[in-house]
N, C-alpha and C positions, 0 to 999 in steps of 0.2 A: 595570457593564453585563454583558451576556451575549450569546451568539451569536444572530444574527438570521436568517441564511440559510445554515445549515450544509448542505453537499453530501455530506459523508462523516463516518463515525464509526469510530473505532478504539478497541479496549480494550487494556489492558496490565496485566500482573501479576494474571492471573485476575480481571479486572474490578475491580481496586482503583482503577484510573484509567481514565477515559473521555476521549477526545480528539474534539472536534468541529472540523472544518475549515470555516472561514467566509471564503470568498474576498471577499465583499462588505465585510467588515471588515478584510481583509488579515491575518488572524490565525488561530491555533488556540487553542481554549479547552480547558483541562484541568480536569476535575472529579475530585477525589480523595475517598475514603471515610475517615471517622474510625473509631475503634475499635469503635463500635456498628454500623457498616455504612452509616450515613447519609452522603449526599453533602455535601461542604463547598462553600463558595462557589467559583465558578470562578476560574481564574487565566488571564489572557491570555498566550499563549505565542508571541510573535514578537519576542523580545528581540534576535535576530540581524538584525532588520529585513529579512527576505527578502520577495520579491514573490510573494504567493499569489493574485493577481488571476485567474490562469488555472488555478489548482489544481483538480484533479478528484478526488483520492483521497489518503488518508493512512494510514500504517501505523506501528506502534510496536513496537520490540523492546528498548527502552532508549534507542536512538537514534530520532529521529522522521524518517521519510521522507515527502516530499510529491511527488506526481506532478502535472505540469502537462499540459495538453492538447497542448502542442507536443513532448512526450516528454522534457522535462527533469525531472530528479529532484534535489531539494534534500535535504540531510541535516543535521540538527543533533543535537548530543549535549551534555547539560548546558547547553542554551541557547546553545551556540557553534556557528557554521557550520562544517561539515566539508567538505573537498573531496569531490566526487562527480562522476565523469566515466564515462559508459558507454563501455566499451572492448571492441572486437572484434565488435560487432554489425554485420553487413554490410548489412542492410536496415533503415533507421531506423524507429523507432516512428512510427505515423501515427494521431494522435488517440487515444492510449491512454486507457482509462477507469478502470482500477483497479490499485493496487499492494498487494501482500500480502507480509508478511515471516514467515518461520518464526520460531520462538522462540529459536533459537540465535544469540545476538548476535554471537559471534566467527566461527563457521564456517558460519553459515546462508546462506540464499538469499532473494532477492527474486523475486517472480512478478509480471509485468506483463501485464495483459490488453490486447491490441492487436487489437480486433475488425475494423478495416478491413483488416488483414493476416491475419485468421482464425487468430490464434495467441496463445499464451502464451509470453512470453520469460522466461527464467530468468537472473538475474545473481547474482554473488557480492555480498556486502554492501559490497564495495569498488568495485563497478561493472563487474567483468569478466564478459563474456558466458560463460555456462555451457552453455545448451541452449535449444531452443525446441520447442514442441509445436504443430504446424500442423494445423488442421482445415479443409482447403481447401474442402470442400463446405458449410461453415457460415458464413454471412455475417451472422448476427444474435446474436453472443455478447454477453451482458450481465453475467455475474458469474463469479467464481471463488472457491473456498474450499479451503483445505488441510485434509485429514483425516488426522491421524496414525493409524497402525494398528500392530498388533503386529509385522507383518512388514516392510511397506514403506509409506512415506507415499504418499498418493494426492491428486490434484488433481481437484476436481469443477468442471466448466465448464458453465454454464447458458446456454441460448439463449432468445431471445424466442419461438421457435416451440414451446417446451415440451420441448425435448430436453435431457437431462443426459448429459454425457460424463464418464466416469471414466478418469483417466489415471494409470497407475502411474509414479511418478517414477524417473528415472535417478539412479544414485548418483554 
């Protein structure tokens, strides 16, 4: 079988692996490429038996992070559930829509789009609050993307009204 109702897609290792989040099947499907670059048969990835029914987004950096609409984040590594608790965030996430990981698995960060609070929340990969970028005048945020640059990484935030915000990330 294959994914039926994917709601999110993540790539890993320069598109060597693609992950499809399928809440209706309560699973994540992973497609890998063979030596010729062709995709292999998909592998179902919910060995840890996590509940993905309310999942809205997935990101991968070696570990797989899944964001649920209630603001919970589940983390697996090598198909084993890892503890993940959001620590230090004073105002909880409210119907977040996207999670994004930078590529540094050990010291990197997670970026969570929280449109109802008009912000992007930054967490360490262990769940500790790092920062937030609030756009109080914008109530229709729909997407985020991390853009590495030569000097400083930047976060692009897109709104439904056609606005694009470029945020220089704090170190």
